C-alpha positions in Angstrom: -34.6 52.2 18.0 -31.1 50.7 18.6 -30.1 53.5 20.9 -33.2 53.1 23.0 -32.5 49.3 23.4 -28.9 50.0 24.4 -30.1 52.7 26.9 -32.7 50.3 28.4 -30.1 47.5 28.7 -27.5 49.9 30.3 -30.1 51.1 32.8 -31.0 47.5 33.7 -27.4 46.7 34.2 -26.9 49.7 36.5 -29.9 48.8 38.5 -28.7 45.2 38.7 -25.3 46.4 40.0 -26.8 48.7 42.5 -29.0 45.9 43.9 -25.9 43.8 44.5 -23.6 46.5 45.8 -21.3 44.7 48.4 -20.6 48.1 50.1 -24.3 48.5 50.8 -24.3 45.0 52.3 -27.2 43.8 50.0 -25.6 41.1 48.0 -27.7 37.9 47.6 -25.2 36.1 49.9 -25.5 38.6 52.7 -29.3 38.7 52.4 -29.4 34.9 52.7 -27.0 34.7 55.6 -28.7 37.6 57.4 -32.0 35.7 57.2 -30.4 32.4 58.3 -28.6 34.2 61.2 -32.0 35.5 62.4 -33.2 31.9 63.1 -32.4 30.7 66.5 -33.1 27.4 68.2 -34.1 29.0 71.4 -31.0 27.9 73.3 -28.4 30.5 74.1 -25.1 29.6 72.4 -22.2 28.9 74.8 -18.9 30.4 73.9 -15.9 28.1 74.3 -13.8 30.6 76.2 -15.3 33.2 78.5 -13.3 36.3 79.1 -14.1 39.0 81.7 -11.9 42.0 81.7 -11.8 45.0 84.1 -9.3 47.9 84.2 -6.8 47.5 87.0 -3.6 48.9 88.5 -0.5 46.8 88.8 2.1 46.8 91.5 5.5 47.2 89.9 7.9 44.3 90.3 11.6 44.4 91.1 12.2 44.1 87.3 10.2 47.2 86.5 12.0 50.0 84.6 9.6 52.6 86.1 7.7 53.2 82.9 3.9 53.6 82.7 1.7 50.5 82.4 -1.9 50.2 81.5 -3.5 47.0 82.9 -6.5 44.8 82.7 -7.5 42.2 85.2 -8.7 39.2 83.2 -10.7 36.1 84.2 -10.5 33.2 81.6 -13.0 30.4 82.0 -12.7 27.2 79.9 -16.2 26.3 78.8 -15.0 23.5 76.4 -14.7 19.8 77.0 -11.0 19.9 76.2 -8.0 21.4 78.0 -7.3 25.1 77.2 -3.8 26.6 77.1 -3.5 30.1 78.7 -0.3 32.1 78.3 0.3 35.8 78.9 1.7 36.1 75.4 -1.7 35.1 74.0 -3.2 38.4 75.0 -3.4 41.9 73.4 -5.1 45.1 74.5 -6.8 47.5 72.1 -7.2 51.0 73.4 -10.0 53.5 73.0 -8.3 55.0 69.9 -8.2 51.6 68.2 -4.4 51.0 68.7 -3.4 47.4 69.5 -0.9 47.0 72.3 1.3 44.0 72.7 1.8 42.7 76.2 5.2 41.1 75.7 7.1 44.3 76.3 5.7 44.7 79.8 6.1 41.1 80.9 7.8 40.7 84.2 7.5 44.4 85.1 4.5 43.9 87.4 3.2 41.5 90.0 0.0 39.4 89.5 0.6 38.6 85.9 -1.7 35.8 84.6 0.1 32.5 84.7 1.0 30.3 81.8 -1.2 27.3 82.5 -3.5 24.6 81.1 -7.1 24.8 82.2 -9.2 21.7 82.5 -12.9 22.0 81.5 -14.8 24.6 83.7 -11.6 25.8 85.3 -10.7 29.5 85.6 -7.5 31.5 85.6 -7.3 35.1 87.0 -4.5 37.6 86.6 -3.2 40.8 85.1 -2.4 41.7 81.5 -0.5 45.0 81.0 0.8 47.0 78.1 3.5 49.6 78.1 2.4 53.2 78.2 -0.6 55.2 79.3 -3.8 54.4 77.5 -7.4 53.5 78.1 -7.9 49.8 77.5 -11.1 49.1 75.6 -10.9 45.5 74.3 -8.9 42.5 75.4 -8.3 39.7 72.9 -6.9 36.2 73.5 -5.4 34.0 70.8 -4.9 30.3 70.8 -1.5 28.6 70.4 -1.6 29.1 66.6 -2.1 32.8 67.2 -5.6 33.1 65.8 -8.1 35.0 67.9 -10.0 32.7 70.3 -11.9 35.1 72.5 -12.5 38.9 72.9 -14.0 40.9 75.7 -14.9 44.6 76.3 -13.0 46.1 79.2 -15.2 47.3 82.0 
């Protein structure tokens, strides 16, 4: 009788663990947040920073060492009510293989680089962001001055 009770309790514990498997994404927390996320107020949510990114080719500057560059033309739009700092060092490019490329190594090697500026509300900045090497840009990310990600865009 005792072994049956232990077997029943062990089976219930296994079922309980399987029902809350975080790898399966079915924990009570994710179930609740998934349901809550499904509710919308009907208004489309405005993102604070809008990024539009397209593949581009850059003209080499007089400072170029002649190496290959992979570039993205970016349009940054400030959709907040505050000023927004934009700096070429705030960008990174992730390629189609998932490798993240820093843009600091290629700075100054091409013309048309996005300027370091401060955007007022509803202002835009347009310019190039390039990484060293030959790769296919897939995603462009922009950080804020504290280097946490502020916006991300798929490269067209």
